[in-house]
C-alpha positions in Angstrom: -20.0 28.9 -28.5 -22.0 25.7 -28.0 -20.4 22.6 -29.2 -22.8 20.4 -31.0 -22.4 16.7 -31.9 -22.0 17.7 -35.6 -19.0 19.8 -34.9 -17.1 17.1 -32.8 -14.2 15.3 -34.3 -14.2 11.8 -32.7 -10.5 11.2 -33.5 -9.5 14.6 -31.8 -11.7 13.9 -28.8 -10.1 10.4 -28.5 -6.5 11.9 -28.6 -7.5 14.6 -26.2 -8.9 12.1 -23.7 -6.0 9.7 -23.9 -3.6 12.7 -23.3 -5.8 13.8 -20.3 -5.8 10.3 -18.8 -1.9 10.3 -19.0 -1.6 13.7 -17.2 -2.4 13.7 -13.5 -4.5 16.5 -12.4 -6.0 17.4 -15.9 -9.7 17.7 -16.3 -11.1 14.5 -18.0 -13.3 15.3 -21.0 -16.1 12.9 -20.3 -18.7 15.3 -21.9 -16.7 15.5 -25.2 -16.4 11.7 -25.3 -20.2 11.3 -24.8 -20.7 13.8 -27.8 -18.2 11.9 -29.9 -20.0 8.6 -29.2 -23.2 10.0 -30.6 -21.3 10.4 -33.9 -19.3 7.1 -33.7 -21.4 4.7 -31.4 -19.5 1.7 -32.6 -15.9 3.0 -31.9 -14.5 0.7 -29.3 -11.7 3.2 -28.5 -14.2 5.8 -27.5 -16.1 3.4 -25.2 -12.7 2.3 -23.7 -11.7 5.9 -22.8 -15.2 6.5 -21.5 -14.8 3.6 -19.2 -11.3 4.6 -18.2 -12.5 8.2 -17.4 -15.3 6.8 -15.2 -12.9 4.4 -13.5 -10.6 7.3 -12.7 -13.5 9.1 -11.2 -14.2 6.2 -8.9 -17.5 5.5 -10.8 -16.8 1.9 -11.6 -20.4 0.9 -11.7 -20.8 3.2 -14.7 -17.3 2.4 -16.1 -18.0 -1.3 -16.4 -20.9 -1.1 -19.0 -18.7 1.2 -21.1 -15.7 -1.1 -20.9 -17.9 -4.2 -21.6 -19.2 -2.5 -24.8 -15.6 -1.8 -25.9 -14.8 -5.4 -25.3 -17.8 -6.5 -27.3 -16.9 -4.2 -30.2 -13.2 -5.3 -30.2 -13.0 -8.7 -28.7 -9.4 -9.3 -30.0 -7.8 -6.1 -28.6 -5.6 -7.1 -25.6 -5.6 -3.6 -23.9 -9.4 -3.4 -24.0 -9.8 -6.8 -22.7 -7.4 -6.4 -19.9 -9.0 -3.0 -18.9 -12.4 -4.6 -18.6 -11.1 -7.5 -16.6 -9.0 -5.2 -14.3 -12.0 -3.0 -13.6 -14.1 -6.0 -12.7 -11.4 -7.1 -10.3 -11.2 -3.6 -8.7 -15.0 -3.4 -8.4 -15.0 -6.8 -6.5 -16.9 -8.8 -9.2 -16.1 -12.2 -10.5 -13.5 -11.9 -13.3 -11.5 -15.1 -13.6 -13.2 -15.8 -17.0 -12.4 -12.3 -18.3 -8.7 -12.5 -17.1 -8.5 -15.9 -19.0 -9.6 -14.1 -22.2 -7.1 -11.3 -21.5 -4.3 -13.9 -21.0 -5.0 -15.5 -24.3 -4.8 -12.1 -26.0 -1.6 -11.1 -24.0 0.0 -14.3 -22.7 3.3 -12.5 -21.8 1.8 -9.4 -20.1 2.9 -9.6 -16.4 0.1 -7.2 -15.3 -2.5 -9.6 -16.9 -0.9 -12.6 -15.0 -0.9 -10.6 -11.7 -4.5 -9.8 -12.3 -5.5 -13.4 -12.9 -3.6 -14.3 -9.6 -5.6 -11.8 -7.7 -8.9 -12.9 -9.4 -8.2 -16.5 -8.3 -7.3 -15.4 -4.8 -10.5 -13.4 -4.5 -12.4 -16.4 -5.7 -10.9 -18.5 -2.9 -8.8 -20.5 -5.4 -5.4 -20.0 -3.7 -4.0 -23.3 -4.8 -4.9 -22.5 -8.5 -3.3 -19.0 -8.1 0.0 -20.6 -6.8 0.0 -23.2 -9.5 -0.5 -20.6 -12.2 2.1 -18.2 -10.9 4.6 -21.1 -10.6 4.0 -21.9 -14.4 4.4 -18.3 -15.3 7.6 -18.1 -13.4 8.9 -21.2 -15.1 8.3 -19.5 -18.4 9.7 -16.2 -17.2 12.2 -16.8 -14.4 13.6 -13.3 -14.4 10.2 -11.9 -13.6 11.1 -10.6 -10.1 7.7 -9.0 -9.3 6.2 -12.4 -9.9 8.6 -14.2 -7.4 7.9 -11.6 -4.7 4.2 -12.0 -5.3 4.4 -15.7 -5.0 6.6 -15.5 -1.8 3.8 -13.2 -0.3 1.0 -15.6 -1.2 2.9 -18.6 0.1 3.5 -16.7 3.4 -0.2 -15.6 3.7 -1.2 -19.2 3.1 0.8 -20.3 6.2 4.2 -21.2 4.8 7.0 -19.9 7.1 9.8 -21.8 5.6 10.9 -21.9 2.0 8.5 -19.3 1.0 11.1 -17.6 -1.3 12.2 -20.8 -3.0 11.2 -19.7 -6.4 14.0 -17.1 -6.3 16.5 -19.9 -5.6 15.1 -22.0 -8.6 15.4 -19.1 -10.9 18.9 -18.2 -9.7 20.1 -21.7 -10.6 19.3 -20.7 -14.3 20.3 -17.0 -14.0 23.0 -16.6 -11.3 24.0 -13.2 -12.6 20.6 -11.5 -11.9 21.2 -9.0 -9.2 17.4 -8.1 -9.4 16.6 -11.7 -8.3 19.0 -11.5 -5.5 17.9 -8.2 -4.4 14.3 -9.0 -4.3 14.8 -12.2 -2.4 16.7 -10.5 0.1 14.1 -7.8 0.5 11.5 -10.5 1.1 13.6 -12.4 3.6 14.4 -9.2 5.6 10.9 -8.1 5.6 9.8 -11.5 7.0 12.8 -11.1 9.6 14.3 -14.3 8.3 17.8 -12.9 8.9 19.8 -16.2 8.9 18.3 -17.1 5.5 18.9 -13.7 4.2 22.5 -13.8 5.3 23.1 -17.2 3.8 21.8 -15.9 0.4 23.8 -12.8 0.8 27.1 -14.8 1.4 26.4 -17.1 -1.5 26.1 -14.0 -3.8 29.1 -12.3 -2.4 31.2 -15.4 -2.8 30.4 -15.3 -6.6 30.6 -11.7 -7.2 32.5 -10.0 -4.3 31.2 -7.3 -2.0 28.7 -5.6 -4.3 26.8 -2.7 -2.8 23.6 -4.9 -2.8 25.5 -7.4 -0.5 27.3 -4.7 1.7 24.1 -2.7 2.4 22.0 -5.8 3.3 24.9 -7.2 5.4 25.0 -3.9 7.5 21.1 -4.0 7.8 21.1 -7.6 8.8 23.8 -7.3 11.3 22.1 -4.2 12.9 18.7 -5.9 13.0 20.3 -9.0 14.6 21.9 -6.8 17.3 25.5 -6.9 16.2 26.2 -3.2 16.5 30.0 -3.4 16.4 30.0 -5.2 13.2 27.4 -3.0 11.6 29.0 0.3 12.6 32.0 0.3 10.1 29.9 -1.1 7.3 27.4 1.8 7.6 30.2 4.3 7.9 31.7 3.1 4.7 28.4 3.1 2.9 27.6 6.7 4.0 30.0 7.9 1.5 27.7 6.7 -1.3 24.8 8.9 -0.1 21.9 6.6 -1.0 18.6 7.4 0.7 17.6 3.8 1.3 20.9 2.9 2.9 20.8 6.0 5.0 17.4 5.1 6.3 18.8 1.8 7.6 21.8 3.8 8.9 19.5 6.2 10.9 17.5 3.2 12.2 20.8 1.5 13.3 21.9 4.6 15.2 18.6 4.9 17.1 18.6 1.2 17.9 22.2 1.6 19.3 21.2 4.6 21.6 22.8 7.3 19.4 19.7 9.7 18.6 22.1 12.6 18.1 24.1 10.9 15.5 20.8 9.6 13.9 19.6 13.2 13.6 22.9 14.3 12.0 22.5 11.5 9.4 18.8 12.5 8.7 18.9 16.2 8.6 20.3 16.6 5.1 17.6 14.3 3.7 14.6 16.3 5.2 14.6 18.9 2.4 14.9 16.3 -0.5 12.4 14.3 -2.4 13.4 11.3 -0.3 12.4 13.0 2.9 9.3 10.7 3.5 11.7 7.8 4.2 13.0 9.6 7.4 10.2 11.5 9.1 9.2 8.7 11.5 12.8 8.1 12.6 13.3 11.9 12.9 10.2 12.1 15.2 11.7 9.5 17.5 15.2 11.0 17.5 13.9 14.5 18.2 11.7 13.3 21.2 14.8 11.4 22.7 17.0 14.5 22.3 14.5 17.2 23.3 14.8 18.8 19.9 12.3 21.6 19.5 11.5 20.4 16.1 9.5 17.5 17.8 6.8 19.9 18.7 6.8 21.6 15.2 6.5 18.1 13.6 3.7 16.5 15.6 2.8 18.7 18.7 -0.2 20.5 17.3 -3.3 18.5 18.4 -5.1 19.4 15.2 -3.1 16.9 13.3 -5.0 14.1 14.8 -8.8 13.8 14.7 -11.3 11.6 16.1 -14.8 11.5 14.4 -17.9 9.5 15.0 -19.6 9.0 11.7 -22.2 6.3 12.3 -25.0 8.7 11.4 -23.5 9.0 8.0 -23.4 5.3 7.3 -25.6 2.2 6.6 -25.8 -0.1 9.8 -22.3 -1.0 10.8 -23.3 -4.7 10.9 -24.2 -4.6 7.2 -20.7 -3.2 6.4 -19.1 -5.6 8.6 -20.9 -8.6 7.0 -19.8 -7.4 3.5 -16.2 -7.1 4.8 -15.9 -10.5 6.4 -16.5 -12.1 3.1 -13.3 -10.4 1.6 -11.0 -11.9 4.2 -10.0 -14.9 2.3 -6.3 -15.2 3.3 -5.3 -17.7 6.0 -2.9 -15.3 7.7 -1.1 -11.9 7.5 1.2 -10.8 4.7 4.8 -10.7 5.9 5.3 -7.1 4.7 2.4 -5.8 6.6 1.8 -4.7 10.3 -0.9 -7.3 11.1 -0.2 -9.8 13.8 -2.8 -12.5 14.5 -5.2 -11.7 11.7 -5.8 -11.0 8.1 -5.9 -8.1 5.7 -7.9 -7.8 2.5 -6.2 -7.7 -0.9 -6.6 -4.8 -3.4 -8.0 -1.4 -2.9 -11.1 -1.7 -0.8 -12.5 1.7 -1.8 -12.5 0.7 -5.5 -15.2 -1.9 -4.9 -18.9 -1.1 -5.8 -20.8 -2.9 -3.0 -23.4 -0.3 -1.8 -22.1 -0.5 1.8 -18.5 0.1 0.8 -19.4 3.0 -1.5 -21.3 4.6 1.3 -18.5 4.2 3.7 -16.0 5.6 1.1 -18.0 8.7 0.5 -18.7 9.4 4.3 -15.0 9.1 4.9 -14.2 11.3 2.0 -16.5 14.0 3.4 -14.9 13.5 6.9 -11.4 13.7 5.7 -12.2 17.0 3.9 -13.5 18.3 7.2 -10.4 17.2 8.9 -8.2 18.8 6.3 -10.1 22.1 6.6 -9.2 22.5 10.2 -5.5 21.6 10.0 -2.9 24.3 10.9 -1.9 26.8 8.1 0.2 25.6 5.2 4.0 25.2 6.0 6.3 24.3 3.0 8.8 22.4 5.2 6.2 20.3 7.2 5.6 16.8 5.7 1.8 17.1 6.1 1.1 20.9 5.9 3.2 21.3 2.8 0.6 19.6 0.8 -2.8 19.6 2.6 -5.2 17.4 0.8 -8.3 19.3 -0.6 -9.5 17.0 -3.4 -9.6 13.9 -1.4 -8.2 10.8 -3.1 -7.1 7.6 -1.6 -3.7 5.9 -2.5 -4.8 2.6 -0.8 -7.5 1.2 1.4 -8.1 -2.2 3.1 -9.8 -4.0 5.9 -8.1 -5.7 8.9 -9.7 -8.5 11.0 -7.9 -9.4 14.1 -8.8 -12.3 16.3 -7.8 -13.3 19.9 -4.4 -11.8 20.8 -4.2 -9.9 17.6 -2.6 -6.5 17.2 -0.8 -4.2 14.8 3.0 -3.9 15.2 4.0 -0.2 15.2 4.6 1.0 11.7 4.1 4.0 9.3 2.7 4.6 5.8 5.2 6.5 3.8 2.9 6.6 0.7 0.2 8.9 2.1 -0.2 12.1 3.9 -3.0 11.1 6.3 -3.6 7.5 7.5 -6.6 6.1 9.5 -8.5 3.5 11.5 -12.2 3.2 11.2 -13.8 0.8 13.7 -16.7 -1.6 13.0 -16.5 -4.5 15.4 -14.6 -4.6 18.7 -13.6 -7.2 21.2 -15.5 -7.6 24.5 -12.5 -6.8 26.7 -12.0 -3.4 25.0 -10.9 -0.9 27.6 -9.3 -3.4 30.0 -5.7 -2.0 30.3 -6.2 -0.2 27.0 -6.8 -3.5 25.1 -7.2 -2.9 21.4 -6.5 0.8 21.7 -4.7 2.8 18.9 -1.3 4.0 19.8 0.3 7.1 18.2 4.0 8.0 18.4 5.3 4.7 20.0 8.2 3.5 17.8 8.6 0.0 16.5 9.5 -2.4 19.3 12.6 -3.7 17.4 14.2 -0.4 17.9 14.1 -0.8 21.7 13.5 2.9 22.4 12.0 4.1 25.7 9.2 6.3 24.2 5.6 5.9 25.2 2.8 6.9 22.9 2.2 10.6 22.9 -1.5 9.9 22.2 -3.9 6.9 22.8 -7.3 6.6 21.0 -10.0 4.5 22.3 -11.8 2.5 19.6 -15.6 2.7 19.5 -17.8 1.3 16.6 -18.5 4.0 14.1 -15.3 6.1 15.1 -12.9 7.2 12.5 -9.3 8.2 13.6 -7.1 10.3 11.4 -3.4 11.0 11.8 -0.3 11.9 9.8 1.0 9.0 7.8 4.6 9.3 9.1 3.5 9.1 12.7 4.3 5.7 14.4 1.1 3.8 15.0 0.0 0.4 16.3 -2.6 -1.2 18.6 -2.5 -2.9 21.9 -3.3 -6.7 22.0 -6.7 -7.8 23.2 -8.1 -11.1 24.5 -11.0 -12.9 22.9 -13.2 -11.7 20.2 -13.0 -9.9 16.8 -11.6 -6.4 15.9 -12.8 -5.5 12.4 -11.6 -2.2 10.9 -11.1 -0.3 7.7 -7.9 1.7 7.0 -6.8 3.9 4.2 -4.2 6.3 3.1 -5.0 9.8 1.7 -3.0 11.2 -1.3 -1.1 14.4 -0.8 -2.7 17.6 -2.2 -1.5 19.1 -5.3 
């Protein structure tokens, strides 16, 4: 039966659309919403869900007019105002003014505050972003995400000492907050400020005893600092708790201290659990060191890695590069990222609507689908082959710009199934002693493992490299020049 506009109930369509948006994998009823809008053209809720559906479909250029119309019809509705501002930010359009309106309507909404901070940073107003975030934290000192964000911004602006001081200020008012203590320790450890982390840890332990928060971080810090003998009994005691995050550090500690067999025994029980993605990169190193045949099963098939030259599917590379350079507004790298000697863009790059970025995203989407189609057969135990992506979606995307001496420290991406490097601009000394090349399989230097990369990929402008997200990857340093890339993570298949 053909559904006509006259037979559509706008209220039911609205409820169904909201339910679909809240249910991943559900078909979104855009056509029904369009028909409902013919009956109720001044309903801001319908315009809002239309915009949200188009946003979910990566069609932000079409979502924005719908969300703007919703905001015009309901100028005092906080949710609608924030949705419009947020989509402008994702699309890469100016949005400070819109976030200002959203903040007036929802002054205590932390997501709106974070959006305003991102909008100011994107506009090159880092001082205003820091000042506004400091003000928000004085009003809400227990907002741990805000403190972590401020620490990250301060670091990216060049502060290397005292970048977590807002945590200290909040803890003078709320010394009982284990959340504040935890997130400050996380930030300091990620930045490898182990002495500062240990000092905060000892301060907390003197007040509250050897809480698991302090015991686990003490073990990790001692291990990272090279004090194996002191870390061993702490990890042995913590193992009884059977927490995945702690056992990840335990496996790392055992690898660092030359005991890959013991590391394997720690990890094996976790490789068939929902927490398995915390362990695969360490398992790959342990198995290579011990000659475990599972190493070949995990990453031996050459089809897992792909190299594709996609220049013929793209606008001129220099046009894409010119667009990307404008987005590199940070002064230095983020402490939680792998970049060394360069900058990384903020936000999800592929959500932007510049024509060059849209063309790049869709060419990459097509290429990832081709790569997925040639992967080995499904394997319910394998971290990639258990959920081969077919409907290609991105969990994150960004650009990295490295300058003289820059490189990526070896790292992994536990939030995706396939990761990547797409090359736009390369330094002139590329090829000299593998300068600037992508390495796969070489563990993080801090582990001190004698494992060479099992594959090297030579960058070339227009080349896209794809590899499993759990696979260790990094780059060789280079001399003079610029190395401009785009990277992304692909979501697992359903």
